[in-house]
C-alpha positions as CSV (number, residue, x, y, z in Angstrom):
1,M,-70.9,2.9,19.5
2,L,-74.2,4.1,18.0
3,G,-74.1,7.4,20.0
4,R,-70.5,8.0,19.1
5,S,-71.1,7.3,15.4
6,K,-73.9,9.9,15.4
7,K,-71.8,12.6,17.1
8,H,-68.7,11.9,14.9
9,E,-70.9,11.9,11.8
10,K,-71.9,15.5,12.4
11,R,-68.4,16.7,13.3
12,N,-66.3,14.9,10.7
13,G,-69.0,14.3,8.1
14,E,-71.3,11.4,7.3
15,E,-68.8,9.0,5.7
16,R,-65.8,9.9,7.8
17,G,-67.8,9.9,11.1
18,E,-69.0,6.4,10.4
19,E,-65.6,5.1,9.5
20,V,-63.9,6.5,12.6
21,S,-66.6,5.1,14.9
22,W,-66.3,1.6,13.4
23,V,-62.5,1.6,13.4
């Protein structure tokens, strides 16, 4: 989940990437 949150963070943005990874 940590690796995914970091990749999504850069693609969607900082806040959106974290939300998607947690959901």
